[in-house]
C-alpha positions in Angstrom: -10.9 21.3 -15.3 -14.7 21.2 -14.0 -15.6 21.2 -10.4 -19.4 20.7 -9.4 -20.3 21.0 -5.2 -23.9 19.6 -4.7 -26.3 19.1 -1.7 -27.9 15.9 -1.1 -29.3 15.0 2.2 -28.1 17.6 4.2 -24.5 17.0 3.0 -22.0 18.2 0.4 -20.4 16.6 -2.7 -17.5 17.3 -4.7 -17.5 16.1 -8.6 -14.7 16.9 -10.1 -13.6 15.9 -14.0 -10.4 16.6 -15.5 -7.1 15.6 -17.7 -4.1 14.4 -17.0 -1.0 15.5 -18.7 -1.5 12.6 -21.5 -4.7 14.1 -22.4 -6.9 10.6 -20.4 -9.8 11.8 -18.6 -10.3 11.3 -15.2 -13.5 11.8 -12.7 -13.5 12.0 -8.9 -16.4 12.0 -6.5 -16.1 12.0 -3.0 -18.2 13.6 -0.1 -16.8 16.7 1.4 -15.4 16.3 4.7 -17.8 19.2 6.0 -21.3 20.1 6.2 -20.6 23.8 5.9 -20.6 25.0 2.4 -17.7 27.6 2.6 -15.8 25.0 4.3 -16.5 22.4 1.5 -15.7 25.0 -1.2 -12.2 25.4 0.2 -11.6 22.1 0.4 -12.8 21.5 -3.1 -9.6 24.3 -4.3 -7.6 22.1 -2.5 -8.6 19.2 -3.8 -7.9 20.5 -7.4 -4.8 21.9 -6.7 -4.0 18.3 -5.5 -5.4 16.8 -8.8 -3.5 18.9 -11.1 -0.1 18.8 -9.2 -0.4 14.8 -9.4 -1.9 14.7 -12.9 1.2 16.5 -14.3 4.2 16.1 -12.1 3.0 12.5 -10.7 2.0 12.1 -6.9 4.2 13.2 -4.1 6.3 10.4 -2.8 4.8 9.2 0.1 1.3 9.4 -0.8 1.3 5.8 -1.1 -0.9 3.9 2.1 1.2 2.0 4.7 -1.1 -0.8 4.4 -0.3 -1.3 0.4 3.5 -1.0 0.7 3.4 -3.5 3.9 1.0 -5.7 1.3 3.5 -5.8 -1.0 6.6 -6.6 1.5 4.7 -9.4 2.3 4.2 -10.5 -1.3 7.9 -10.1 -2.8 9.9 -10.3 0.6 8.1 -13.4 1.7 8.8 -12.7 5.7 8.9 -15.6 7.8 5.1 -16.3 10.0 6.8 -14.5 12.9 7.4 -11.3 11.0 4.0 -11.2 9.3 2.7 -12.1 12.6 4.3 -8.7 13.4 3.2 -6.7 10.5 -0.3 -7.8 11.2 0.1 -6.5 15.0 1.2 -3.1 13.8 -1.7 -2.9 11.2 -4.0 -4.1 13.9 -2.9 -0.8 15.9 -3.1 1.8 13.2 -6.4 0.9 12.8 -7.2 0.9 16.5 -5.8 4.5 16.1 -8.1 5.3 13.2 -5.1 5.4 11.0 -5.6 2.5 8.9 -5.2 5.0 5.9 -2.2 6.2 7.0 0.4 7.4 4.3 4.1 6.5 4.3 5.0 10.1 4.4 3.6 10.3 7.7 6.0 8.0 9.4 8.4 10.5 11.1 9.7 10.0 15.1 6.9 11.8 16.6 4.2 9.3 15.1 6.2 6.2 16.0 6.1 7.4 19.1 2.6 7.6 19.4 2.2 3.9 17.7 4.3 2.9 20.6 2.7 3.9 23.2 -1.0 2.2 21.8 1.1 -0.4 21.2 2.7 -1.1 24.5 2.6 -1.0 28.0 4.6 1.4 29.7 7.0 -1.8 31.5 7.6 -3.4 28.2 11.2 -4.3 27.3 13.1 -1.6 25.0 14.0 -5.0 22.9 10.3 -5.7 22.3 10.2 -2.2 21.2 12.6 -2.5 18.6 11.9 -5.8 17.1 8.2 -5.6 17.1 7.7 -1.7 15.9 11.1 -0.3 14.6 12.3 -3.2 12.4 8.7 -4.0 11.0 8.4 -0.5 10.2 11.9 0.1 9.1 11.6 -3.1 6.6 8.4 -1.9 5.0 9.6 1.5 4.6 12.7 0.7 3.3 11.3 -1.6 0.8 8.9 1.0 -0.1 11.8 3.9 -0.7 13.7 1.6 -3.1 10.4 1.6 -5.1 10.5 5.2 -5.1 7.1 5.6 -2.8 8.4 7.2 -0.1 12.0 8.4 1.3 14.4 6.5 3.4 13.2 6.4 6.7 15.0 7.8 9.7 14.2 7.0 13.1 15.8 6.8 16.6 14.5 3.6 18.1 14.6 3.1 21.9 18.2 2.6 22.7 18.9 -0.7 24.6 20.4 -1.0 28.0 23.7 -3.3 28.1 22.9 -6.7 28.8 25.0 -9.5 29.3 24.8 -12.4 26.8 22.9 -15.5 28.3 24.3 -18.9 28.0 24.4 -22.5 29.4 27.5 -24.8 30.1 27.1 -28.4 28.8 26.0 -29.1 32.7 22.8 -26.7 32.5 22.0 -27.5 29.2 21.6 -31.6 30.1 19.4 -30.4 33.3 17.1 -28.1 31.2 16.2 -30.7 28.9 16.1 -33.5 31.3 13.6 -31.5 33.2 11.8 -30.2 30.0 8.4 -31.7 29.1 8.9 -35.1 26.6 7.5 -33.2 23.6 10.4 -30.0 24.6 13.1 -32.2 24.8 13.9 -33.0 21.2 13.2 -29.5 20.5 15.6 -28.2 23.0 17.9 -30.5 21.9 18.1 -29.8 18.6 18.5 -25.6 19.2 21.4 -26.3 21.3 23.2 -28.5 18.6 22.5 -26.6 15.5 22.1 -23.1 17.0 18.6 -22.8 15.3 16.4 -19.6 16.3 13.3 -21.0 18.1 11.1 -19.6 14.6 13.8 -21.5 12.7 13.3 -24.6 14.6 9.3 -24.6 15.2 8.4 -24.2 11.7 10.9 -26.6 10.1 9.8 -29.1 8.1 10.6 -32.6 7.6 11.8 -31.9 3.7 14.6 -29.7 4.9 16.0 -32.7 6.8 18.5 -34.9 5.3 18.8 -37.9 7.7 21.2 -39.6 5.7 23.4 -37.0 5.0 23.0 -35.5 8.3 22.0 -32.1 7.4 19.0 -29.6 8.1 18.3 -26.8 5.6 16.6 -23.5 6.1 15.6 -21.9 3.3 16.3 -17.7 2.5 12.9 -17.1 3.4 13.4 -18.8 7.1 15.8 -17.4 8.3 17.0 -13.6 9.7 19.6 -12.5 7.4 17.5 -13.9 4.4 20.3 -16.3 3.8 19.9 -20.1 2.8 21.7 -22.0 5.8 22.8 -25.5 6.2 23.8 -27.0 9.2 25.4 -30.0 10.4 23.5 -32.8 12.4 25.4 -34.0 15.6 24.7 -37.2 17.1 22.2 -36.0 19.6 20.7 -33.9 17.6 20.2 -36.7 14.6 19.1 -39.4 17.6 16.5 -36.5 19.0 15.3 -36.2 15.4 14.9 -40.1 14.6 13.3 -40.4 17.9 10.0 -38.2 16.6 9.7 -40.8 13.5 10.6 -39.0 10.4 7.8 -38.1 7.7 8.7 -37.1 3.8 6.9 -33.6 4.9 5.2 -32.1 7.8 6.0 -29.9 10.6 8.8 -31.7 12.4 8.1 -30.3 16.2 4.5 -30.1 17.7 2.8 -29.2 20.6 2.3 -31.7 22.9 -0.4 -34.6 23.4 -2.6 -32.0 25.7 -2.5 -29.7 23.0 -3.2 -32.0 20.5 0.1 -32.8 18.6 -0.6 -29.5 16.4 2.0 -27.4 14.7 2.9 -24.5 16.2 1.4 -21.0 15.5 2.6 -17.6 16.2 1.3 -16.3 19.5 2.1 -13.6 21.9 1.7 -10.1 23.2 5.1 -8.6 21.6 5.5 -10.1 18.0 5.7 -13.6 17.0 5.7 -14.7 20.8 7.3 -17.5 22.6 5.1 -20.8 22.2 7.0 -22.8 24.5 7.4 -20.0 27.1 5.2 -21.9 29.9 7.0 -25.2 29.1 10.3 -23.3 29.3 10.0 -21.5 32.5 8.9 -24.6 34.2 11.6 -26.8 33.1 14.1 -23.8 33.8 12.8 -23.7 37.0 12.9 -27.6 37.9 16.8 -27.6 36.3 17.1 -24.7 39.0 18.9 -22.4 36.4 18.6 -18.7 36.7 15.6 -16.7 35.1 17.6 -14.4 32.5 17.9 -17.7 30.3 15.1 -17.5 27.4 15.0 -19.7 24.3 17.0 -17.8 22.3 19.9 -18.4 25.3 20.1 -22.2 22.9 21.6 -20.0 20.2 23.9 -18.3 22.4 24.9 -21.3 24.1 25.2 -23.2 20.9 27.5 -20.2 19.4 29.7 -20.2 22.7 30.0 -24.1 22.7 31.1 -23.7 19.0 33.9 -20.8 19.3 35.3 -23.3 22.8 35.8 -26.1 20.2 36.6 -24.5 17.1 38.1 -21.5 18.3 37.2 -20.0 14.6 34.9 -17.0 14.1 34.8 -17.0 10.6 33.4 -20.5 10.9 30.5 -19.4 13.4 30.0 -16.4 11.4 29.2 -18.7 8.5 27.6 -21.8 10.2 25.2 -19.6 12.2 24.4 -17.6 9.5 25.5 -13.8 11.0 26.1 -11.1 8.6 29.6 -10.1 9.9 32.5 -11.3 12.1 31.9 -8.5 14.7 28.0 -9.9 15.3 30.0 -13.0 16.6 33.1 -11.6 18.4 30.6 -11.4 22.0 30.9 -15.4 22.0 34.8 -15.5 21.9 35.9 -16.6 25.6 32.1 -16.8 27.1 32.5 -20.4 27.7 35.2 -21.4 30.4 38.1 -22.9 29.5 37.9 -27.0 29.8 34.6 -27.4 28.9 35.1 -29.0 25.5 34.8 -32.9 26.3 31.7 -31.7 28.0 30.7 -30.0 25.0 31.4 -33.4 23.0 29.5 -35.3 25.0 26.5 -33.2 25.5 26.4 -33.6 21.5 26.7 -37.5 21.5 29.8 -39.3 20.3 28.6 -42.7 19.8 26.9 -43.4 16.0 23.3 -43.3 15.7 21.3 -46.4 14.1 19.7 -45.1 10.9 17.7 -48.5 10.5 14.5 -47.2 10.8 15.1 -44.4 8.1 14.1 -45.6 4.5 
């Protein structure tokens, strides 16, 4: 190994040549981090030690940059637009912190705490910190660990406060849909009848819908569990889709006329965001419903209705796309008894004409 330290325009530079374990020659040229000669010389010794170690023993796990692992994760795992948005948000915060070249090995609990402090306001929900930071970073680091780029991540995310599962009775759901803006009514009906998450509905394409077979299919890349899921379309959901004017391809649900009838895009402060937040809040207020109800409550509602009608947790797990039965146990007995007929009425009992479907 040869190492030359030279000065140019008041700054010191390293020029290092060395051979690896296979006899291949390498050259490293870089500016010293200090303009003091003695400090630059000490830095040179550290660089030499690192290069020799990596040349003969390989790079230390965790030396790869986080943005490189994130790029690989997006390319290989193909996350939903919502998750991809959250990854971009984390990368943006790291750049603001001056940590755009942070390595995987630096992701310890103390560093995650610093990111959270820079990323969120103090009054932000703990669930937001978990979904927009911890889940995203953990997924990327697990992807990297599987490729032996780093160790398996071990973090302690904020502990969630116990909360009740918010859901709606059929009467409340009818009021919500009736009080919603015209462009939101088909979307809300569809979510309440299929258990679709907001992102699964907003990014749904007409090519994924079979009106004749009365099913909707989500590709594995679109679901939270990364598994293909198929849902049956009840008459109410089918009628809502037919009223939109089916097309061969293209987004199913669009923004309202005032917004140009455009496809929805990931937005929001906390990750994927809630693209229908204002419209949802207005409909909820007009319907006189409680504030804890959110768009995701439509999925909770569908699940509670499903169990009320079928009394089958295993079927609920499969049709809802959950990984374990334990994850759906909370939906058992949420819905008061005697609501089965009201649920069927909301879903629609009369057959829907498909005359306009080619």
